[in-house]
C-alpha positions, 0 to 999 in steps of 0.5 A: 470508513463505514463504506469502502469505495474501492475505485477511489482507493485504487485510483489513489494507489496509482502514484505514477512511479512504476516502483510504487505502482508495482507494489501498491496496485497488486495490494489493493487489488489482492490483498487489501479486500480481505483485510479488516476495515481498520487496516483499510483506514491505515492504508488510506492514511498511508497514501496521504504521504508523498510519493517520495516518502512511500518510495523511500519507506517501501524500499526501506531506506527510511522509516515511516513517520508513525507506528501506524504507518510502520505496520502498514508498510511492513504489511504491503512489503510481506504481501508484495514478497508473497507475489515475487515471481508471479507474473501479472499479480 
């Protein structure tokens, strides 16, 4: 990805499922911008999954279908854990 379109990434992160939005949107707003472009590419790949797949992966009831997606899910979960209990973030 040569130039990152943050608006597009944020829009695609809005899944319409509250449980996903509460994890993905803060990740895109606070964590992803400071990460390497390769991680942004991995995140965009993750967004190709269905809402149900994302829900199951992020709530760890199923494993992602690739190592690349597994690492991205682990990153999102770890970032989400650092925000636990902090309102609005």
